[in-house]
C-alpha positions as CSV (number, residue, x, y, z in Angstrom):
1,M,83.3,-69.5,-77.4
2,R,82.5,-67.3,-80.4
3,V,82.3,-69.2,-83.7
4,V,81.9,-67.8,-87.2
5,L,80.4,-70.2,-89.7
6,Y,80.6,-69.5,-93.4
7,T,77.9,-71.2,-95.5
8,R,76.0,-71.1,-98.8
9,D,72.4,-72.0,-99.6
10,G,72.0,-75.6,-100.8
11,C,75.1,-76.9,-99.0
12,A,74.2,-80.2,-97.1
13,H,77.5,-80.1,-95.3
14,C,76.7,-76.6,-94.1
15,E,73.4,-77.8,-92.7
16,R,75.1,-80.6,-90.9
17,V,77.7,-78.4,-89.3
18,R,75.0,-75.8,-88.4
19,A,72.9,-78.5,-86.6
20,E,76.0,-79.7,-84.7
21,L,76.8,-76.2,-83.5
22,A,73.2,-75.6,-82.5
23,A,73.4,-78.5,-80.2
24,G,76.5,-77.0,-78.4
25,D,77.1,-74.0,-76.2
26,D,79.1,-71.9,-78.7
27,R,77.8,-68.5,-79.8
28,V,77.6,-68.9,-83.6
29,T,77.5,-66.1,-86.2
30,E,76.6,-67.5,-89.6
31,V,77.7,-65.7,-92.7
32,N,75.8,-67.0,-95.7
33,L,77.8,-66.1,-98.8
34,T,74.7,-66.6,-101.0
35,R,72.8,-63.9,-99.2
36,E,75.8,-61.8,-98.2
37,P,78.1,-61.8,-101.3
38,Q,79.9,-58.8,-99.9
39,A,81.5,-61.1,-97.3
40,T,83.3,-63.1,-100.0
41,T,86.4,-61.0,-99.9
42,E,86.9,-61.6,-96.2
43,F,86.0,-65.3,-96.7
44,M,88.8,-65.6,-99.3
45,K,91.3,-64.1,-96.9
46,V,90.3,-66.5,-94.2
47,T,90.5,-69.6,-96.5
48,G,93.6,-68.6,-98.4
49,G,91.7,-68.4,-101.6
50,R,89.8,-71.7,-101.3
51,R,86.2,-71.6,-102.4
52,I,84.7,-74.3,-100.3
53,V,82.1,-74.3,-97.5
54,P,81.4,-74.8,-94.7
55,V,84.3,-72.9,-92.9
56,L,84.5,-72.5,-89.2
57,V,86.5,-69.9,-87.4
58,R,86.8,-70.8,-83.8
59,G,89.2,-69.3,-81.3
60,G,91.4,-68.0,-84.1
61,R,91.6,-71.5,-85.7
62,V,90.2,-72.0,-89.2
63,E,88.5,-75.3,-90.1
64,I,87.9,-75.6,-93.8
65,A,85.2,-78.1,-94.8
66,P,85.3,-80.2,-91.6
67,G,83.8,-83.6,-92.5
68,G,83.3,-82.6,-96.2
69,G,82.4,-79.6,-98.1
70,T,80.9,-78.0,-101.2
71,E,83.0,-76.1,-103.7
72,F,81.7,-73.0,-105.4
């Protein structure tokens, strides 16, 4: 399954989710909002305006800050 993971630098929750996904079989595309600020507009659409990471988009389902997150 294809997964999009939205992250930011310095987010411990993002690092945890990244490691969990790396241990699985999913194809992960990471969008780091610190390094790719142009992706923020799409991110805000996905989250309904919430500014918290990590965010997973998997199979059309959006998971905002699974297990905890970092606001920005």
